[in-house]
Backbone as a chain_set.jsonl record, in Angstrom:
{"seq": "MNVISWIVLGLLAGVVAKVLLPGRDPGGLIGTTLIGIAGAFTGGWISSTFLDRPITTGFYDTATWLSAIGGSLVLLIAYRILFGHSRSR", "coords": {"N": [[0.836, -1.182, 0.0], [0.423, 2.249, -0.677], [1.251, 5.601, 0.441], [-0.954, 7.313, 0.098], [-3.086, 5.52, 0.171], [-2.91, 4.705, 2.859], [-3.568, 7.107, 4.093], [-6.24, 7.525, 3.267], [-7.337, 5.199, 4.359], [-6.814, 5.779, 7.031], [-8.469, 8.023, 7.424], [-10.999, 6.817, 7.214], [-10.755, 4.924, 9.264], [-10.553, 6.607, 11.462], [-13.14, 7.668, 11.51], [-14.597, 5.339, 12.077], [-13.504, 4.744, 14.604], [-14.429, 6.954, 15.992], [-17.164, 6.462, 15.915], [-17.264, 4.133, 17.441], [-16.34, 5.08, 19.886], [-18.151, 7.244, 21.091], [-18.847, 10.713, 21.795], [-17.736, 13.955, 22.987], [-14.903, 15.148, 21.488], [-11.766, 16.667, 22.157], [-10.484, 17.759, 19.899], [-12.317, 17.86, 17.851], [-13.785, 17.195, 14.615], [-11.647, 17.408, 12.788], [-9.42, 16.874, 14.402], [-10.027, 14.236, 15.187], [-9.888, 13.008, 12.699], [-7.169, 13.363, 12.033], [-6.072, 11.864, 14.108], [-7.038, 9.394, 13.339], [-5.602, 8.95, 10.943], [-2.96, 8.92, 11.933], [-3.328, 6.758, 13.63], [-3.739, 4.674, 11.825], [-1.198, 4.43, 10.655], [0.225, 3.845, 13.017], [-1.048, 1.493, 13.932], [-0.43, -0.245, 11.792], [2.346, -0.298, 12.045], [2.672, -1.408, 14.635], [1.493, -3.891, 14.2], [3.236, -5.04, 12.305], [5.689, -4.966, 13.634], [5.507, -5.96, 16.358], [3.629, -8.056, 16.323], [4.452, -9.61, 14.3], [3.259, -9.63, 11.792], [3.245, -8.441, 8.872], [1.742, -5.713, 7.15], [1.027, -5.853, 4.135], [-0.579, -6.766, 2.148], [-2.82, -5.509, 0.977], [-5.385, -2.993, 0.373], [-7.959, -3.884, 1.016], [-7.741, -5.882, 2.885], [-8.552, -7.697, 5.809], [-6.943, -7.725, 8.118], [-5.461, -5.399, 7.771], [-7.418, -3.378, 8.062], [-8.319, -3.917, 10.68], [-5.975, -3.431, 12.156], [-5.589, -0.713, 11.616], [-7.947, 0.466, 12.647], [-7.74, -0.394, 15.301], [-5.334, 0.9, 16.067], [-6.201, 3.542, 15.783], [-8.202, 3.661, 17.735], [-6.663, 3.287, 20.06], [-5.012, 5.589, 20.006], [-7.012, 7.57, 20.076], [-8.187, 7.142, 22.587], [-5.954, 7.653, 24.213], [-5.563, 10.339, 23.55], [-7.913, 11.479, 24.532], [-7.543, 10.986, 27.259], [-5.269, 12.529, 27.815], [-5.928, 15.153, 26.895], [-8.614, 15.583, 27.359], [-10.149, 17.139, 29.172], [-9.853, 19.775, 28.552], [-11.703, 21.43, 27.286], [-13.775, 21.85, 29.05], [-13.43, 24.001, 30.661]], "CA": [[0.0, 0.0, 0.0], [1.183, 3.486, -0.696], [0.924, 6.579, 1.481], [-2.315, 7.802, -0.135], [-3.994, 4.489, 0.678], [-2.906, 4.775, 4.327], [-4.294, 8.315, 4.505], [-7.666, 7.239, 3.092], [-7.664, 4.213, 5.381], [-6.813, 6.491, 8.31], [-9.694, 8.826, 7.501], [-12.118, 5.916, 7.497], [-10.537, 4.332, 10.588], [-10.894, 7.649, 12.428], [-14.596, 7.725, 11.584], [-15.039, 4.136, 12.794], [-13.118, 4.916, 16.006], [-15.341, 7.951, 16.556], [-18.451, 5.797, 16.098], [-17.109, 3.185, 18.546], [-16.128, 5.863, 21.102], [-18.855, 8.513, 20.906], [-18.634, 11.748, 22.797], [-17.049, 15.152, 22.504], [-13.451, 15.088, 21.452], [-11.183, 18.005, 22.237], [-10.05, 18.26, 18.604], [-13.396, 17.887, 16.876], [-13.705, 16.309, 13.455], [-10.297, 17.448, 12.219], [-8.547, 16.156, 15.327], [-10.331, 12.812, 15.084], [-9.374, 12.559, 11.413], [-5.71, 13.251, 12.147], [-5.803, 10.717, 14.975], [-7.286, 8.21, 12.515], [-4.472, 8.757, 10.031], [-1.827, 8.483, 12.755], [-3.657, 5.428, 14.127], [-3.511, 3.703, 10.75], [0.245, 4.203, 10.6], [0.64, 3.2, 14.265], [-1.545, 0.121, 13.915], [0.38, -1.007, 10.843], [3.684, -0.484, 12.614], [2.569, -2.361, 15.741], [1.215, -5.199, 13.631], [4.417, -5.603, 11.649], [6.825, -5.048, 14.542], [5.31, -6.788, 17.54], [2.817, -9.233, 16.047], [5.11, -10.302, 13.186], [2.298, -9.739, 10.688], [3.357, -7.235, 8.051], [0.536, -5.295, 6.438], [1.451, -5.565, 2.769], [-1.418, -7.481, 1.187], [-3.687, -4.638, 0.213], [-6.311, -2.073, 1.031], [-9.179, -4.566, 1.429], [-7.406, -6.969, 3.793], [-9.154, -7.541, 7.138], [-5.891, -7.387, 9.089], [-5.125, -3.993, 7.568], [-8.486, -2.578, 8.661], [-8.306, -4.107, 12.133], [-4.827, -2.739, 12.739], [-5.824, 0.729, 11.509], [-8.984, 0.84, 13.609], [-7.167, -0.577, 16.634], [-4.405, 2.004, 16.317], [-6.985, 4.767, 15.956], [-8.839, 3.592, 19.047], [-5.627, 3.5, 21.087], [-4.628, 7.0, 20.002], [-8.15, 8.384, 20.495], [-8.286, 6.995, 24.045], [-4.824, 8.382, 24.803], [-5.822, 11.765, 23.346], [-8.945, 11.881, 25.493], [-6.962, 10.979, 28.605], [-4.339, 13.646, 27.956], [-6.485, 16.474, 26.593], [-10.069, 15.477, 27.391], [-10.843, 18.101, 30.02], [-9.44, 21.132, 28.22], [-12.858, 22.214, 26.827], [-14.772, 22.064, 30.097], [-13.114, 25.231, 31.393]], "C": [[0.878, 1.241, 0.0], [0.644, 4.453, 0.364], [-0.503, 7.095, 1.321], [-3.341, 6.797, 0.386], [-4.059, 4.513, 2.198], [-3.646, 6.004, 4.823], [-5.793, 8.103, 4.377], [-8.132, 6.236, 4.139], [-7.729, 4.869, 6.76], [-8.038, 7.362, 8.494], [-10.889, 7.949, 7.878], [-11.975, 5.265, 8.872], [-10.845, 5.341, 11.685], [-12.392, 7.783, 12.602], [-15.131, 6.52, 12.359], [-14.692, 4.246, 14.277], [-14.037, 5.911, 16.699], [-16.719, 7.344, 16.803], [-18.388, 4.842, 17.286], [-16.913, 3.881, 19.883], [-16.824, 7.218, 20.955], [-18.561, 9.481, 22.046], [-17.894, 12.92, 22.188], [-15.55, 14.938, 22.594], [-12.901, 16.495, 21.505], [-10.818, 18.589, 20.873], [-11.14, 18.359, 17.565], [-13.154, 16.926, 15.73], [-12.297, 16.272, 12.864], [-9.317, 16.69, 13.107], [-8.762, 14.656, 15.269], [-9.799, 12.237, 13.778], [-7.859, 12.395, 11.456], [-5.305, 12.087, 13.045], [-6.034, 9.417, 14.202], [-6.14, 7.918, 11.563], [-3.249, 8.272, 10.801], [-2.069, 7.076, 13.303], [-3.46, 4.351, 13.076], [-2.025, 3.395, 10.615], [0.727, 3.45, 11.84], [0.19, 1.753, 14.308], [-0.768, -0.766, 12.959], [1.769, -1.28, 11.371], [3.66, -1.507, 13.751], [2.346, -3.773, 15.211], [2.453, -5.823, 13.005], [5.583, -5.793, 12.606], [6.616, -6.065, 15.654], [4.532, -8.069, 17.277], [3.373, -10.069, 14.898], [4.126, -10.592, 12.051], [2.368, -8.471, 9.865], [2.075, -6.97, 7.263], [0.96, -4.889, 5.026], [0.513, -6.152, 1.732], [-2.368, -6.588, 0.409], [-4.664, -3.857, 1.061], [-7.519, -2.798, 1.605], [-8.922, -5.747, 2.358], [-7.981, -6.687, 5.183], [-8.123, -7.141, 8.18], [-5.473, -5.923, 8.971], [-6.153, -3.098, 8.256], [-8.489, -2.701, 10.175], [-7.137, -3.387, 12.787], [-5.01, -1.222, 12.684], [-6.864, 1.202, 12.518], [-8.475, 0.689, 15.032], [-6.192, 0.524, 16.997], [-5.124, 3.315, 16.537], [-7.678, 4.797, 17.313], [-7.842, 3.873, 20.166], [-5.241, 4.972, 21.154], [-5.778, 7.91, 20.436], [-8.348, 8.313, 22.007], [-7.17, 7.771, 24.726], [-5.034, 9.892, 24.68], [-6.873, 12.277, 24.321], [-8.411, 11.913, 26.911], [-6.076, 12.209, 28.81], [-4.999, 15.008, 27.837], [-8.005, 16.537, 26.728], [-10.779, 16.552, 28.178], [-10.498, 19.544, 29.673], [-10.615, 21.998, 27.775], [-13.832, 22.55, 27.949], [-14.526, 23.355, 30.878], [-13.464, 26.453, 30.616]], "O": [[1.947, 1.263, 0.611], [-0.303, 4.139, 1.084], [-1.196, 7.293, 2.319], [-4.349, 7.185, 0.976], [-5.137, 4.359, 2.774], [-4.29, 5.953, 5.872], [-6.546, 8.462, 5.283], [-9.195, 6.402, 4.737], [-8.604, 4.545, 7.563], [-8.591, 7.437, 9.591], [-11.684, 8.301, 8.749], [-12.97, 5.075, 9.571], [-11.351, 4.961, 12.741], [-12.872, 7.989, 13.717], [-16.016, 6.666, 13.202], [-15.506, 3.877, 15.124], [-14.384, 5.729, 17.866], [-17.372, 7.673, 17.793], [-19.344, 4.747, 18.056], [-17.284, 3.33, 20.919], [-16.163, 8.23, 20.721], [-18.087, 9.093, 23.114], [-17.481, 12.884, 21.029], [-15.011, 14.592, 23.645], [-13.502, 17.419, 20.959], [-10.842, 19.809, 20.71], [-10.904, 18.899, 16.484], [-12.405, 15.959, 15.864], [-11.814, 15.206, 12.482], [-8.475, 15.944, 12.606], [-7.803, 13.885, 15.299], [-9.313, 11.106, 13.748], [-7.327, 11.398, 10.969], [-4.315, 11.405, 12.778], [-5.302, 8.445, 14.392], [-5.749, 6.763, 11.395], [-2.577, 7.33, 10.38], [-1.131, 6.289, 13.428], [-3.057, 3.234, 13.4], [-1.637, 2.235, 10.477], [1.538, 2.529, 11.736], [0.967, 0.874, 14.682], [-0.477, -1.918, 13.28], [2.313, -2.366, 11.172], [4.529, -2.376, 13.823], [2.936, -4.733, 15.708], [2.688, -7.021, 13.165], [6.392, -6.699, 12.409], [7.458, -6.937, 15.866], [4.76, -9.073, 17.952], [2.821, -11.118, 14.566], [4.159, -11.658, 11.437], [1.631, -7.521, 10.127], [1.42, -7.894, 6.779], [1.219, -3.715, 4.762], [0.786, -6.044, 0.536], [-2.69, -6.902, -0.737], [-4.76, -4.03, 2.276], [-8.062, -2.35, 2.615], [-9.832, -6.544, 2.589], [-7.901, -5.56, 5.672], [-8.403, -6.303, 9.037], [-5.165, -5.283, 9.977], [-5.782, -2.158, 8.96], [-8.645, -1.704, 10.881], [-7.291, -2.797, 13.856], [-4.622, -0.522, 13.619], [-6.676, 2.229, 13.17], [-8.742, 1.539, 15.882], [-6.219, 1.031, 18.118], [-4.717, 4.117, 17.378], [-7.734, 5.841, 17.963], [-8.143, 4.609, 21.106], [-5.152, 5.54, 22.242], [-5.543, 8.921, 21.098], [-8.647, 9.327, 22.638], [-7.41, 8.471, 25.71], [-4.718, 10.639, 25.606], [-6.743, 13.372, 24.87], [-8.792, 12.785, 27.691], [-6.132, 12.851, 29.858], [-4.672, 15.923, 28.593], [-8.617, 17.487, 26.239], [-11.933, 16.856, 27.873], [-10.826, 20.451, 30.438], [-10.525, 23.221, 27.882], [-14.642, 23.464, 27.797], [-15.366, 23.746, 31.688], [-13.26, 27.569, 31.094]]}, "num_chains": 1, "name": "protein.A"}
């Protein structure tokens, strides 16, 4: 997969992560989208480094989507923990 595919996958993974973790995010839609893109890269890296399952088969592979969504969820949770209460003031 090339970089453009990872960006598109990240956009969609960010939307799925937002659906799975509803609520107000400190960054709004743009922040969630950027977290989705970073989560796709992070999920792919974790999958290839620690799970010994490189993500090279293609855009429609289930493992690719699961790693991207999982990475997005991890980053979205971490973002909410670190910056979640900044809007309440």
